[in-house]
Each structure stands twice: as C-alpha cells, then as structure tokens.
ROLO-582624 format. One record per residue: x, y, z negated of N, C-alpha, C in turn. Coordinates in steps of 0.02 Angstrom, whole numbers, always signed. Example, Ala and Ser with C-alpha at 12.3 -4.5 7.8 and 13.67 -1.06 7.14 Angstrom:
residues 2
n.X_n.Y_n.Z_ca.X_ca.Y_ca.Z_c.X_c.Y_c.Z
+660_-284_-390_+615_-225_-390_+660_-165_-390
+642_-112_-354_+684_-53_-357_+645_+2_-394
end
This chain:
residues 309
n.X_n.Y_n.Z_ca.X_ca.Y_ca.Z_c.X_c.Y_c.Z
+20_+951_-69_+71_+894_-89_+23_+829_-102
+53_+786_-65_+5_+705_-83_+21_+691_-150
-36_+652_-174_-38_+609_-246_+13_+556_-251
+26_+538_-291_+61_+478_-305_-4_+390_-266
-42_+409_-298_-100_+364_-259_-107_+362_-191
-98_+428_-150_-97_+444_-91_-41_+415_-55
+12_+426_-84_+89_+384_-70_+74_+320_-61
+62_+292_-116_+44_+219_-106_-1_+188_-48
-50_+219_-61_-109_+234_+3_-69_+212_+69
-32_+254_+78_+9_+262_+140_+58_+204_+150
+95_+172_+96_+143_+128_+88_+94_+56_+103
+32_+50_+76_-9_-14_+73_-14_-17_+151
-52_+35_+190_-76_+44_+254_-33_+36_+308
+31_+43_+286_+92_+41_+334_+94_-39_+338
+81_-81_+295_+90_-150_+293_+21_-178_+334
-36_-141_+359_-87_-161_+401_-57_-170_+474
-5_-114_+475_+27_-107_+544_+56_-160_+568
+68_-171_+632_+111_-216_+668_+139_-274_+631
+100_-311_+573_+129_-358_+538_+132_-428_+576
+77_-411_+636_+85_-458_+682_+110_-435_+747
+172_-462_+770_+209_-418_+818_+166_-461_+888
+178_-431_+945_+155_-442_+996_+172_-511_+1039
+142_-568_+1014_+167_-631_+1039_+163_-622_+1112
+207_-672_+1149_+204_-679_+1216_+127_-709_+1235
+116_-751_+1195_+54_-785_+1206_-16_-735_+1210
-8_-685_+1178_-50_-625_+1166_-48_-586_+1225
+16_-567_+1253_+17_-523_+1290_-18_-565_+1355
+5_-627_+1379_-28_-670_+1435_-92_-678_+1437
-123_-666_+1377_-207_-658_+1375_-216_-598_+1392
-192_-552_+1382_-194_-486_+1403_-195_-471_+1489
-137_-494_+1519_-124_-500_+1577_-176_-545_+1624
-199_-582_+1593_-261_-636_+1617_-315_-592_+1615
-327_-557_+1565_-401_-527_+1570_-390_-463_+1609
-346_-445_+1636_-316_-379_+1671_-340_-404_+1748
-342_-477_+1757_-343_-489_+1821_-429_-496_+1850
-478_-481_+1803_-545_-478_+1813_-557_-410_+1789
-536_-345_+1800_-568_-282_+1777_-611_-276_+1828
-631_-310_+1864_-693_-295_+1916_-766_-310_+1880
-753_-364_+1828_-818_-374_+1799_-815_-334_+1730
-881_-319_+1721_-884_-299_+1640_-858_-349_+1587
-871_-413_+1590_-844_-466_+1543_-774_-446_+1540
-727_-461_+1603_-641_-435_+1599_-647_-368_+1578
-654_-327_+1595_-663_-257_+1577_-646_-263_+1500
-712_-276_+1481_-712_-283_+1402_-659_-316_+1359
-638_-374_+1396_-597_-416_+1350_-517_-390_+1349
-517_-356_+1415_-452_-323_+1423_-441_-269_+1365
-484_-233_+1363_-505_-159_+1320_-493_-175_+1244
-531_-258_+1229_-521_-284_+1163_-456_-301_+1150
-419_-344_+1189_-353_-375_+1181_-301_-310_+1180
-317_-238_+1211_-261_-182_+1205_-282_-149_+1139
-346_-150_+1115_-356_-124_+1051_-317_-159_+995
-332_-228_+1004_-303_-265_+942_-222_-256_+945
-182_-241_+1003_-126_-237_+1002_-97_-162_+978
-143_-123_+1000_-129_-44_+980_-144_-38_+899
-199_-72_+865_-199_-92_+801_-143_-100_+770
-121_-174_+791_-59_-189_+764_+6_-149_+761
+7_-103_+796_+65_-61_+801_+58_+11_+770
-5_+4_+736_-17_+81_+711_-43_+125_+748
-65_+124_+817_-88_+170_+855_-160_+177_+847
-184_+200_+785_-271_+195_+767_-311_+232_+818
-290_+277_+832_-334_+339_+888_-321_+292_+957
-283_+272_+984_-272_+246_+1046_-320_+169_+1051
-316_+138_+991_-344_+71_+969_-425_+88_+978
-437_+130_+940_-504_+153_+927_-537_+179_+1002
-493_+207_+1048_-532_+227_+1115_-541_+168_+1148
-483_+115_+1152_-510_+46_+1189_-565_+12_+1160
-568_+15_+1081_-626_-31_+1073_-690_+21_+1096
-690_+83_+1083_-750_+117_+1104_-763_+117_+1172
-709_+104_+1215_-726_+93_+1304_-747_+21_+1297
-728_-26_+1253_-779_-97_+1257_-837_-94_+1247
-840_-67_+1189_-923_-59_+1172_-961_-18_+1217
-939_+25_+1249_-995_+78_+1292_-994_+41_+1365
-955_-13_+1386_-965_-52_+1446_-1023_-86_+1452
-1058_-66_+1508_-1139_-104_+1527_-1127_-170_+1543
-1168_-219_+1521_-1168_-281_+1523_-1112_-319_+1487
-1082_-309_+1437_-1031_-330_+1392_-1067_-382_+1343
-1041_-440_+1334_-1062_-493_+1307_-1082_-466_+1231
-1131_-480_+1183_-1149_-466_+1112_-1078_-464_+1074
-1063_-540_+1076_-1020_-559_+1044_-955_-519_+1049
-942_-505_+1108_-872_-467_+1112_-875_-393_+1095
-943_-361_+1101_-956_-291_+1077_-961_-291_+1005
-983_-355_+977_-990_-334_+896_-912_-339_+880
-879_-384_+891_-799_-376_+884_-771_-324_+892
-778_-290_+943_-751_-217_+959_-781_-173_+903
-839_-169_+890_-859_-125_+834_-834_-138_+773
-819_-209_+757_-781_-215_+696_-710_-177_+694
-662_-185_+743_-607_-166_+775_-616_-91_+756
-660_-71_+797_-674_+6_+811_-668_+53_+720
-726_+19_+691_-736_+28_+620_-665_+29_+566
-622_-19_+575_-561_-17_+538_-515_+38_+567
-517_+50_+641_-469_+114_+660_-500_+172_+634
-560_+179_+631_-590_+244_+611_-579_+245_+528
-577_+193_+496_-555_+198_+428_-496_+220_+419
-443_+199_+445_-378_+216_+455_-372_+297_+475
-405_+323_+511_-409_+396_+530_-434_+426_+474
-473_+409_+421_-518_+453_+379_-564_+470_+400
-600_+431_+456_-679_+443_+468_-699_+391_+451
-727_+390_+380_-763_+358_+340_-845_+330_+345
-870_+395_+365_-947_+393_+386_-948_+358_+451
-921_+380_+495_-906_+336_+570_-911_+255_+567
-841_+254_+521_-843_+175_+520_-882_+132_+483
-901_+163_+450_-986_+136_+401_-1024_+127_+460
-1047_+159_+486_-1092_+165_+559_-1062_+96_+587
-1007_+86_+610_-995_+33_+643_-1021_-42_+623
-998_-27_+541_-993_-111_+501_-1065_-114_+495
-1102_-51_+481_-1177_-72_+472_-1225_-79_+542
-1189_-58_+590_-1223_-87_+653_-1210_-165_+657
-1150_-186_+641_-1147_-269_+651_-1179_-310_+611
-1177_-281_+537_-1238_-299_+501_-1303_-312_+521
-1317_-252_+543_-1407_-262_+585_-1417_-298_+635
-1360_-320_+678_-1375_-341_+734_-1385_-410_+722
-1448_-453_+746_-1481_-504_+757_-1430_-553_+786
-1391_-529_+842_-1348_-583_+855_-1284_-594_+824
-1275_-557_+764_-1204_-555_+736_-1200_-642_+710
-1126_-659_+733_-1102_-723_+688_-1115_-729_+619
-1108_-770_+573_-1091_-779_+500_-1023_-742_+497
-974_-763_+538_-906_-728_+522_-904_-661_+542
-942_-628_+588_-936_-570_+603_-997_-529_+552
-1042_-545_+529_-1067_-523_+454_-1018_-534_+402
-973_-583_+393_-944_-574_+341_-883_-528_+332
-844_-527_+405_-807_-469_+414_-832_-399_+404
-888_-389_+416_-919_-301_+406_-927_-301_+344
-952_-339_+301_-965_-335_+238_-903_-328_+196
-842_-364_+213_-789_-368_+188_-747_-301_+205
-767_-269_+261_-728_-206_+282_-761_-162_+250
-834_-165_+243_-858_-110_+195_-835_-91_+133
-837_-161_+85_-811_-154_+25_-733_-143_+24
-703_-162_+81_-620_-147_+78_-609_-64_+85
-648_-36_+125_-651_+33_+137_-656_+75_+79
-710_+60_+47_-726_+96_-29_-662_+90_-74
-630_+28_-76_-585_+10_-114_-517_+71_-116
-497_+70_-41_-447_+130_-21_-474_+185_-37
-539_+208_-28_-559_+267_-40_-553_+281_-123
-577_+233_-162_-567_+248_-237_-494_+261_-265
-459_+218_-220_-373_+215_-241_-354_+284_-227
-378_+327_-170_-348_+376_-148_-367_+443_-199
-429_+436_-233_-463_+481_-271_-434_+458_-343
-393_+416_-342_-357_+385_-410_-403_+367_-462
-463_+341_-430_-522_+288_-477_-479_+224_-466
-450_+204_-502_-411_+130_-512_-450_+75_-532
-500_+88_-569_-536_+27_-605_-595_+10_-557
-630_+69_-493_-654_+62_-453_-640_+17_-395
-574_+51_-392_-538_+14_-320_-526_-60_-347
-505_-76_-396_-490_-149_-416_-551_-169_-405
-602_-144_-437_-673_-193_-423_-695_-200_-354
-679_-150_-301_-682_-161_-240_-654_-212_-208
-587_-206_-219_-534_-256_-182_-547_-344_-218
-565_-339_-272_-577_-409_-306_-646_-436_-263
-699_-386_-243_-751_-416_-210_-750_-427_-136
-706_-376_-118_-684_-397_-43_-632_-464_-34
-598_-482_-93_-549_-557_-95_-600_-609_-83
-663_-601_-127_-726_-646_-122_-752_-663_-59
-746_-599_-17_-777_-605_+46_-746_-610_+109
-684_-624_+89_-629_-656_+137_-594_-730_+110
-624_-767_+151_-590_-843_+127_-538_-856_+162
-514_-825_+221_-459_-861_+258_-389_-835_+220
-331_-888_+227_-274_-866_+205_-227_-826_+254
-229_-761_+278_-203_-749_+322_-163_-680_+299
-150_-628_+347_-124_-563_+334_-185_-521_+308
-247_-525_+319_-302_-480_+287_-307_-483_+208
-301_-559_+186_-292_-581_+126_-234_-568_+93
-187_-556_+107_-129_-529_+88_-113_-458_+73
-164_-418_+116_-164_-353_+115_-205_-340_+56
-266_-391_+35_-300_-366_-8_-261_-366_-82
-232_-430_-88_-192_-440_-142_-131_-383_-168
-106_-362_-104_-57_-305_-113_-93_-238_-146
-153_-238_-124_-201_-179_-164_-217_-192_-236
-239_-261_-244_-253_-282_-305_-188_-269_-364
-122_-297_-326_-69_-284_-373_-54_-204_-392
-69_-165_-337_-72_-77_-344_-96_-67_-404
-176_-81_-404_-217_-61_-439_-206_-87_-511
-172_-144_-527_-151_-173_-591_-96_-110_-616
-55_-109_-559_+7_-56_-594_-7_+0_-609
-61_+39_-565_-99_+107_-584_-133_+105_-648
-143_+50_-678_-187_+47_-729_-150_+29_-782
-71_+29_-769_-37_+7_-818_-20_-50_-859
-55_-112_-803_-50_-182_-811_-2_-220_-792
+75_-205_-794_+118_-214_-771_+127_-299_-755
+129_-328_-815_+117_-386_-803_+79_-430_-760
+19_-401_-748_-25_-442_-711_-8_-411_-633
+20_-349_-619_+44_-339_-575_+93_-377_-540
+138_-379_-584_+216_-424_-571_+197_-485_-549
+133_-524_-586_+100_-596_-552_+63_-610_-502
+38_-545_-489_+11_-524_-407_+53_-531_-361
+114_-502_-358_+162_-484_-316_+207_-543_-315
+202_-571_-363_+246_-663_-357_+208_-700_-314
+143_-710_-331_+100_-756_-294_+118_-739_-211
+117_-671_-198_+126_-657_-122_+197_-675_-103
+244_-664_-133_+303_-675_-131_+311_-768_-121
+283_-798_-148_+290_-874_-159_+236_-891_-105
+190_-874_-67_+157_-893_-41_+176_-899_+34
+180_-952_+65_+201_-973_+121_+166_-937_+179
+98_-918_+171_+58_-899_+234_+63_-820_+240
+100_-772_+171_+123_-717_+184_+167_-685_+239
+143_-634_+266_+195_-606_+318_+244_-585_+282
+300_-587_+336_+365_-567_+306_+374_-493_+301
+327_-469_+333_+342_-379_+307_+298_-378_+242
+248_-414_+227_+210_-398_+177_+252_-422_+108
+289_-489_+120_+335_-511_+72_+381_-474_+55
+418_-438_+99_+471_-392_+78_+452_-327_+40
+386_-309_+52_+373_-258_+10_+349_-271_-48
+321_-342_-58_+283_-375_-117_+356_-380_-158
+400_-405_-136_+481_-402_-174_+493_-351_-215
+488_-297_-174_+513_-226_-206_+468_-204_-262
+394_-207_-236_+355_-197_-299_+352_-231_-370
+354_-297_-341_+366_-341_-405_+432_-333_-450
+480_-300_-410_+530_-279_-458_+511_-217_-493
+480_-183_-467_+466_-121_-503_+417_-140_-561
+379_-171_-536_+324_-204_-613_+380_-234_-664
+412_-264_-644_+455_-306_-687_+498_-243_-731
+516_-198_-704_+547_-154_-728_+500_-111_-784
+450_-104_-752_+415_-75_-800_+368_-109_-858
+385_-181_-851_+377_-230_-905_+425_-222_-963
+488_-221_-923_+554_-220_-973_+539_-148_-1018
+519_-111_-972_+531_-37_-1007_+483_-23_-1082
+417_-44_-1053_+363_-54_-1110_+387_-102_-1175
+437_-153_-1167_+457_-187_-1220_+523_-154_-1252
+545_-102_-1229_+593_-67_-1242_+665_-97_-1222
+668_-136_-1179_+728_-159_-1140_+756_-114_-1103
+780_-75_-1121_+805_-16_-1066_+856_-18_-1024
+908_-67_-1053_+967_-73_-1009_+944_-128_-942
+899_-172_-966_+892_-222_-915_+832_-181_-863
+802_-132_-887_+745_-98_-846_+780_-39_-806
+831_-28_-824_+872_+26_-793_+906_-23_-723
+936_-89_-747_+951_-123_-685_+906_-135_-625
+842_-153_-652_+794_-153_-602_+774_-93_-541
+772_-40_-590_+763_+17_-552_+827_+42_-508
+894_+36_-524_+936_+45_-486_+960_-10_-434
+922_-70_-450_+940_-100_-385_+880_-86_-326
+829_-78_-348_+775_-54_-302_+803_+18_-259
+824_+63_-294_+844_+132_-261_+909_+107_-223
+943_+47_-228_+1004_+58_-193_+988_+20_-125
+926_-15_-125_+912_-46_-67_+848_-6_-10
+820_+60_-41_+768_+74_-32_+796_+155_-12
+765_+176_+44_+772_+254_+53_+736_+297_-3
+760_+344_-19_+744_+380_-78_+695_+432_-49
+673_+439_+24_+639_+497_+42_+549_+482_+51
+538_+452_-15_+457_+452_-15_+441_+451_-102
+372_+457_-117_+353_+460_-187_+358_+393_-219
+360_+341_-186_+367_+289_-211_+442_+283_-256
+492_+310_-206_+559_+297_-224_+584_+358_-282
+529_+406_-284_+538_+454_-338_+512_+437_-397
+455_+390_-392_+438_+365_-454_+487_+313_-483
+517_+269_-450_+568_+229_-468_+632_+271_-502
+638_+333_-467_+694_+368_-493_+668_+395_-567
+621_+417_-576_+583_+446_-625_+589_+397_-696
+579_+323_-673_+569_+279_-728_+643_+264_-741
+698_+261_-696_+762_+261_-704_+789_+305_-754
+768_+375_-744_+791_+435_-783_+767_+421_-873
+708_+405_-860_+673_+386_-937_+719_+345_-974
+745_+285_-939_+785_+225_-965_+848_+273_-987
+880_+304_-932_+932_+334_-977_+945_+380_-1019
+870_+400_-1019_+860_+451_-1081_+848_+412_-1147
+828_+349_-1145_+820_+314_-1208_+875_+288_-1239
+919_+270_-1164_+998_+248_-1186_+1037_+305_-1207
+1028_+355_-1222_+1052_+413_-1225_+1117_+439_-1178
+1105_+416_-1112_+1149_+438_-1068_+1118_+518_-1041
+1117_+563_-1082_+1091_+617_-1064_+1109_+653_-994
+1175_+650_-991_+1191_+676_-931_+1175_+657_-856
+1176_+589_-862_+1136_+543_-803_+1052_+556_-802
+1023_+559_-860_+956_+567_-859_+947_+638_-841
+980_+691_-855_+966_+755_-830_+972_+759_-757
+1026_+730_-732_+1036_+740_-668_+968_+702_-603
+966_+649_-646_+904_+616_-610_+831_+648_-609
+813_+696_-655_+782_+733_-666_+779_+781_-624
+841_+820_-614_+843_+876_-573_+837_+845_-499
+851_+791_-477_+841_+761_-423_+773_+760_-384
+741_+736_-438_+663_+729_-436_+634_+798_-426
+653_+845_-456_+626_+920_-458_+648_+959_-385
+707_+933_-379_+714_+965_-305_+694_+915_-246
+684_+879_-244_+655_+835_-192_+584_+857_-166
+578_+869_-97_+505_+880_-72_+455_+828_-82
+482_+743_-80_+437_+695_-69_+405_+689_-130
+448_+706_-213_+403_+694_-261_+340_+726_-266
+273_+685_-291_+229_+720_-309_+227_+786_-361
+179_+818_-357_+173_+870_-410_+165_+838_-496
+136_+786_-496_+139_+742_-549_+196_+729_-575
+237_+708_-535_+308_+674_-545_+351_+726_-558
+350_+794_-531_+390_+843_-532_+382_+869_-624
+305_+883_-634_+293_+894_-702_+312_+856_-758
+314_+782_-745_+339_+753_-795_+416_+749_-782
+449_+759_-737_+524_+760_-743_+542_+823_-776
+501_+882_-762_+520_+956_-800_+515_+937_-863
+466_+911_-895_+432_+905_-962_+499_+855_-993
+537_+800_-963_+584_+770_-1000_+631_+800_-998
+658_+818_-951_+715_+851_-936_+730_+901_-998
+678_+954_-999_+682_+993_-1060_+690_+966_-1139
+674_+894_-1137_+679_+857_-1205_+748_+836_-1207
+792_+816_-1152_+850_+809_-1158_+898_+859_-1195
+927_+823_-1248_+979_+884_-1295_+1023_+904_-1248
+1029_+971_-1260_+1100_+1010_-1243_+1167_+968_-1273
+1207_+1011_-1236_+1286_+986_-1266_+1289_+986_-1348
+1272_+1052_-1370_+1295_+1067_-1436_+1259_+1015_-1471
+1185_+1002_-1463_+1153_+966_-1514_+1160_+895_-1509
+1190_+868_-1456_+1218_+814_-1437_+1278_+802_-1491
+1316_+846_-1478_+1375_+844_-1534_+1363_+847_-1600
+1303_+891_-1630_+1287_+890_-1683_+1266_+814_-1711
+1240_+785_-1660_+1199_+715_-1679_+1255_+680_-1700
+1299_+666_-1662_+1357_+625_-1647_+1385_+645_-1728
+1406_+693_-1727_+1445_+710_-1800_+1404_+685_-1862
+1331_+690_-1847_+1292_+687_-1904_+1286_+595_-1914
+1304_+566_-1855_+1300_+496_-1856_+1361_+477_-1887
+1404_+500_-1876_+1482_+495_-1907_+1490_+496_-1978
+1461_+562_-1989_+1462_+573_-2060_+1427_+533_-2110
+1371_+504_-2067_+1328_+461_-2118_+1366_+379_-2121
+1402_+375_-2065_+1426_+302_-2062_+1495_+304_-2109
+1525_+355_-2122_+1585_+360_-2153_+1565_+386_-2223
+1501_+403_-2256_+1478_+411_-2318_+1461_+332_-2352
+1451_+297_-2300_+1423_+237_-2340_+1489_+189_-2372
end
C-alpha cells in the first residue's frame, strides 16, 4: 500500500507529464529532422525531438530509449549529446533509477564542453531528484530544503519552475504549514506563466490548504464546505481524495453530525485507495464517535441543564 507521500509524488509527477502538448511547430521540427536520418546529426536530432515528445506525454521508458539512442550515435555534436543526457537523466529519475540518473547529470557536469545552461540544468536536476526522493521517504523538511535550492538554480519562469513551486507547496502542507502552502498555491494560480494543467491542480490543493487552515482555527462549518467542494469536483479514487474525505469526517465529528462522520470514516476504511495511515486514523476516530444511546444521554443532559437554569 502506497503512503500518502508516495501518492502525492504520483500526483505531482503527473503534472510533469504532457503539460506541454505536441504543438504543430514541434511536430514539423520532428518531420524536418526525419528527412536527414542518413547523417549522425539528423538522426540524433530526430531522436532528441522524439524523446522530448514522449517525455511530455509521460512515456518515460520510450523517451529514455530515444535519448539513449541519440547519446550512443557516433559523431553526434557534443551539445546535442549533453542535452540528451539531461533528458535521459530525467526519464531515469521518473522510473526510480536514481543512481543511473545521477550518473547522467554528473557526466554533463564533468564535461568540458557543457554550456553554462547545461551545467545549471544538471545541478538543478540533481537537487530536484533529491527533493523527490526525500518527499517519498516522508522526510519533508529535507525535501523542502532540496526544492528551495532547486528553485535558486532555475531562473526561468516556465513549466519546470511551476513544478518546483508545486513541490514546495506540498512540503509546506505535509509540514503542517497550511497557510504558507495556501499562499504558494495562490501564487501559482495567479501567475500567467503557470501552465493550465498545473494551475488546475494548484486550485484544488489551494482549497485543501484553505480548508486545513479553517479546521485549525476551529471554523469547522466553513472547512466542511471547502472539503465537500473538492470532493464534488474530483474523482474519489485516490489517496488525496481519501485525505480530503478524512478531513471532512473530522469536521462533521466536531460539528456533532456523528452519523455523517461515521459514514465517511467507514467509506475510507472500505476503499482500497486509502493509505494505511489514513485507515488507522479513520478507525481511531470512528471508534470515538458516540453511539446512539450516548448521544441521547448527552442531549438529555444538555436539555436538563438548560431547563434547570
């Protein structure tokens, strides 16, 4: 069973896939390169463009093969080879082959012919990969430090920067810094350069962080509305949604709507997509829900105390 951190890794990494659709211009570039496959430079360029497109669509295994083919082609210009090594490293990281990925990035750093942009990208990729690994291991403080450093190494205002900011927001949320997470997501939502796919996800996570802020302020009714709004728009088939449902159940518990709270806890316990930690928490809180007789006794006691005044 995946942990909540691993589920968030999957959610965040999904944003790195396909956020840049295959534009007609890029497809034309690929067709043009394909006309020159008889030369090493033409073959390498076609493989590089194919790798870029496959990476954008989330096919990291095939993208890695394309980049690997370009790197292994004799007579390839060094600049193209280094670009393909960077792409190959990213693909390997997505497949969990972190040692091999580090080897690609370090090879770029060690190359005397690497440009300043390529060196910066390789260093950024190494730090970014460390952040993903720390996050998956639930070491959120170390993950935050890695992503914050990666942000300083990536000066462009583009999809990769948006990706890093999403990770930083997720780290704040996991560290219980909900207001800071909310603000990070708000920056992404309001930034014109943020890709629409990333902006849409940032809206959802911003609302989740807002709900958690309201919950910590004991504004349970308003928090409830936030969590219900998220569940109404998003499929309930993953751990993120189970986390939202868990917070909704907690709100209902504090609002003394015990029947609804119990039903939501039960739903978390029944679904395969909730993490083990979520199921343990739901089980513990469900046991704390007062039974019917206990609720009647409490209601009678409150009414008796009111009548005795």
